[in-house]
N, C-alpha and C positions, 0 to 999 in steps of 0.2 A: 493403643489410644482410643478412647470412646469418642465417636463423632455425635455430638449432641443433636445435630440437625442434618438429616439425611435427604431432605427434600430436593428433588431435581429442579422444581420451579424456583424455590428460594435461592438455590445455587446459581441458577440462571439469571435471576435478578441481581445477585451479588456480582456476577461477571459484568453486567452492564455498568454498575457503580465503579468497578475496578478499571474498566476500559476508559471511562471519562476521567477518572483521577489520573491515570497514566498518560492520557492525551494532554491533559492540562499541564502536567509536569513537564512532558516533552516539548511544549510550546511556551513555557513560562518566560524564557529569556532567549533572545536571538543568538546569544553566544553559545548556547547549548541546544538550539533548535534541531529536532530530529524529525525531518518530514517522512522518512521511510517508516519510522516507528509509528507515527501518527497514522500513516496510511495503512499499515498492517493491522493496527488495532481496529480502525474503523471498517476495514474490509470485512472482518468476521460478521459485522452487523448488516452487511448487504444480504446475507442469507438468514440472519438470525432475528431481525427486527419483527417481521410479521409472525414468525414462529413463536416468539415470546409474547406478542400481543394475543395470539390465539390461545396460548396457555393461560394468560392473565384473565382473559374474559370468559373462560370456561366456567360452567356453573357449579361443578363440584370439585373437591380436592383431587379425586381420582382422575378425573379428565384433565385437570390442570397438570398433574404428574405425567399423564400419558403424552400429551402435546409437548411438554417441556423436554421429556426424554427424546421424543422424536426430532425436535428442533435441535437439541444438542448433538445428537448422533449425526445429523445431516451437516451442520455447521462445522463440527470439529473433524469431519472425515475429509473435507474438501482441500485442506492444506496442511502438509507436514509441519509439525511443531505446534499447531493450535491446541491439540489435546493435552500436551504436557503443560502448556501455559495455563489452560483452564483448570486442569487438576491441581496444580500448584496454588493458583490463586484461590480456588475453592477450599483446599485443605487449610490454608492460612486463616480462613474464617470458620473452620470447624465442620466444613461440608465434605463428606466422603464421596466426591464425584466419581472417583476412580471405581468405587464399588457399585455405582449407579449405572454405569455405562459397560457395554460389552468390551472384552479385551481388545486393544488396538490390533488391527490386522497388519500383517507384513505384506506390503503392496509390492515388494520385490524390485524396486527401482524402476526399470523400464515398464512401459505400459503400451496398450494399443489404442489407436484412435477409432473413430466410428467405422472406418473401412478395414479395420483389422491390421493396419500397418504399425509396426513397432516404432516407438518414439523415443528420442534421447531424453536424458535427465542431466542436470548439472553434475559435472564431475571435476576433480582437482585438475588444474591446468598443468599438463606435462607434455613433453614432445610426443609421447605415444598417443595422447588424447586428441592431437590434430594431425596424426599421420595420414589420414585420408584426404587432407586438403593441401593445396600448394600455397605456402605462406611466403614464397619468394618475392612475390609482388601482390600487395593487398591495397585496398582502398579503405581509408578510415572514414566511417559514417559519423562516429561520435566519440568524443573524449570528454570525460567529466572527472574533475577532482573535487572532492567535498569534505569538509571538516565535520566529523561525526563525533561529538564529545570531545575527547582528547586525540582521537585518531584522524588520519587523513585517508579517506577511502577513495576509490577510483573505479571508473567503468570505461572500457574501451570496446567499441563496437566496430567490427571489420567486415568486409566482404572479401571472400576468397574463392579460388577456383577448385573444383573438385579433381581429385586424383583418380577417381573411379568413374565408370561408365553409369550414368544415371538411368539408362535403360530407355529413355525417351527424352525428347528435347526439353531442356530446362529453361524457363523464361528468364531466370535471373541467377546469379551466383549465390552461393551460400552465405549466410550471415553468422559470424562467430562473435559471441559476447564474452569478454573477459571481465570479471568482477574481482577487485581486490579488497580484502578486509582492511588492509593497512598499506598505504603507499610509502615507501621509504626514500624514493628518489624519483624525480620526473624532470626530463628535459625534452621539450618538443619544439620542432621547427614548424610553426604554423603555416609557413608558405608552402612546404611540401605537403602538409596535411590537407591544406585547402583544396589543391588540385589533385590529390591522390596519385601523383606521378612518381614511380620508382620508389615507392615506400617498401622497404625491406622489413619483414617481420619475422622474428624467430624467437623461439622459447628456449631458455636455458634454465632448467629447474634443479634445484637440489631439495633437501628436506624442508627448508624454510622459505627460500626466496624463489620468485619467478621473475625473469626479466624479459621484457619485450622491447625489441629493438625497432626503432622508427627512423628510417632513413640513415644517413651516414653518421649523424651525431646524436640523434634522439633516442631516448630510451625511457621506459617506465619499469621501475622495480618495486616489488611489494610482497607482502605475506599473505597467506590465505587466499590465493588466487583460485577462482573457480571458472570453469568454461561451460558455457551453454551454446549448443549448436542449433541454430534456427535454419533448417533445411528440409524442404518437403521431400527430398530424394534420399535423405539419410538412411532410410531402411534399405537402400540398395548398396550401401557402403559395406566394406568388410566388417567394420565395427557393428553396423546395423544388422547384417546378416548373422553375425555371432550372437547378438542380443536376441534376434528373432528365435534362433534355435534354442537359446537358454530359457527363454520366456515361456516356450510351449504354447499350447492351444487355449490361451485366454482370449476369448472372443472380442472383449470390449472393455474399455477402461472403467466403465461403470458397473460391470457385472458383478453382482454380489454387494454392491454399495447400498448404504441406507437410502430409502426412498425419500423424495422431497416431502417435507411435512405439509399437511393440509392446512389451509387458511380458512377457518370457519368462524371468524370472530365477530361478524356483524358490523354495523356502522361505528360503534364506539371503538372496537378493536381496530377497525381499518384506519381511524384517525390516529390512534395511539401508534399503531405500527408504521403508518405512513410518515408520522412526524419523526419517529426514531430513525426510519429509513433515509428520509430526505436530509436530515441533519448529518447522519453519518456519511451520506453521499457527498456532502459539501466538504466534510473533513477529509474524506478519502482522495477527492479531487486534488488536494494539495500535494499529493505524492509526485506529480510532475513537476519538474524543476521550474518551468515557466508559469505554472498555475499556483505556486505557493502563495498563500495569503494568511499571514499569521493573524491579522486582524479578525478574519472570519473565525479562526480557531479559538482565539482568546474570547471573542464575543459570544460564541455558541456553546462552548464547554460549560459555563455556569448554568445554561438553560437545563442540561441533563444531569447536572451534579445531583446525585441522590435519586435519580429517576427510577433506578432498580428497586430501592427501598420503598419508594412511593407505590410502585406496582405491587410489591409484595404485601404491603399493608392494606391496599385497597382491594385486592383480589378477594372474592367471596364476600364482599360487603355490598354488592348491588351495582347496577349500572351507573347510578348516580355518582358514586365515589370514584368509579373508573372515568366517567365522562368529564369529571372536573379536572383531571390531571393535565391534559394538553394546555388548557388555559393557565394552569399554575406554572407550567414549564416555560411557556413563551415569556412570561413576565420576568423570569429570572435572567434571561440573556440580554446582551446588548441589543436595544431596539432596532438599530440600523442593520445590524448583522442578521437578526431574526427576520426582519422584514424582507431582506434580499433572499434569504433562504425560502421564505414562504412564497415569494413571487414566482419561483419556478417549482413549487412542490406539487407536481402532478399526481403523486401517489396518495396525497391526503384527501383530495376532494375539494369541497368548498372551503377555502382558508379565510374567507371574509370575516367570520366570527372571531378567529384567532388574531387577524391583523387589526381588528377593531379594539383589542385589549392593549395594543402598543401605543405609546405616546407618539406624537408627530416627529418627523425628522428622519431623512433618508441617508445623511452623510455621516460617516465616521469622522471623529476629530482629526483634523489635518496634522501632519508631522512635518518638520523641516526636511528639505532635501539633504541626503547624506553629506556631511562635511568632514571635518578632521576627526581623527581618533577612531575611525571605523575599522572593522576587522573583516577580512575576506573570508567568507564561508564556503562559497562554491563558484567554480569556473566551469562552464559547459559549452562546447562548440560541436555543432552537427551540420552535416550536409543535408540538402533536400533529399527526401526519400520518396520516390514515386511508387515504390511497392507497398508502402503503407496506406491504409485507408482510415481517414482521408489522407491524401498525400501530405507528407511532413515537409514544412518549409525549412530552409536553412536558417539557422539562428544561432546566436551566441547569448548566453545567460550568465549573469553575475549576481551572486547573493552577497550583501554586505550587512554585517551586524552594526547598528548605529547606536551610540550612547544617547541617553536623554538629553535634550537641549538645555535643561536647567541644571545639569551637572549633578543631579540628585542620584540616589542609589536605586531608582526605579529600574525595572527590567528593560533591557536593550530592545529596540525594534529591529525588524528585518526589512531591508529594502531590496527589491528585485529590479535589476536592470536587464531588459529583454530587448536585444537588438532588433528582433523581428518587428516589435511594436514601436521601437524608438522612443521609449518613455520609460520612466521609472515609476513603478507602483510599490507603494509601501505595504509591508505586512506587519507594521507595528501597530500602534493604537489607531492608525487611520491611513488614508491614502494621500500621497503628495501629488501635486499637479504635474502634468507632463513637462519635460524639459527639452 
């Protein structure tokens, strides 16, 4: 098949358009709202926004291509799965991105940190995977059940004792995180979970199902269970020592990785890159269950709709064409959402000219407090976590999909009840008052 357009820069711009389109689709209706998908898509642009701006503001086609390839190599290297997504999306539009980038390297699973210590990677949850930890008595740090599309996913975060000698005093127990693609059954005694007393946890895995028992009667069963071990002493465990020997003398996780792309874009490029970065930062922030704000996503996504195509068309036409883009973009979004984003936009510089383009008004349209006909989307409970920085407070979070008050076929809104804040904040078309 002939690829009519082989430009790395134009493919880069196309990926921005596809990112915004997919974010808007994931946020369109609260009944299918996918915060993890939105967060993953926006996260790519944490590293790609300024690199794309550098490419867009380059003076020649060759330098645009050079900076675009550098930005793509850097951004697509940082997380597994990104390259496959980018190649697929680019190919659908006729770009041979796979042919423009070097072959994907085999990173071999485990990696070494800055001190040369081997680090764990997520693995399927099996009894063998947790053999180095005593799961007879654990403390539950977090339990989350969440509807994602037609599936019910789940996350269980535990602390457990080590069965091995860590070699030096350990300040805290190890943390184990179990993530289920699909939860098939869940029964939890919250009274036992709250105090973490006598919670018995055991894994019984076959080819399809993993069951985690919680207490005398509680259990979570699901498919596609993955285990991640968060333990600073894991490299001293039997599994860690075996991984260390198999990995060999790889000195550092970034050894041989693409270099961070340079940012040489000047004032116009800094404003373009900063606006992209700050907008994606707000969208990415919604990955945390207690920070979800669908109103921000719905309000900001139109601002960047077609922004990649705008950059592709303006590149090479001079600074005036590029300098006009930020003003065009902010006019497309919801004024209140854009104004709130610009208020904390430290990466843009002086935002006063952009804020002056917005009509007055700071409040999103209010929505009714959730009433009848709501659908439960997420339930999350977590204990206080002093080992986190900043320390994590204990909290319970509930997400509810709420139908439009007028009974129309409009998209449903998403309400978030956060027990830590003792208030309901809406993520639909606006915010509801505290209750």
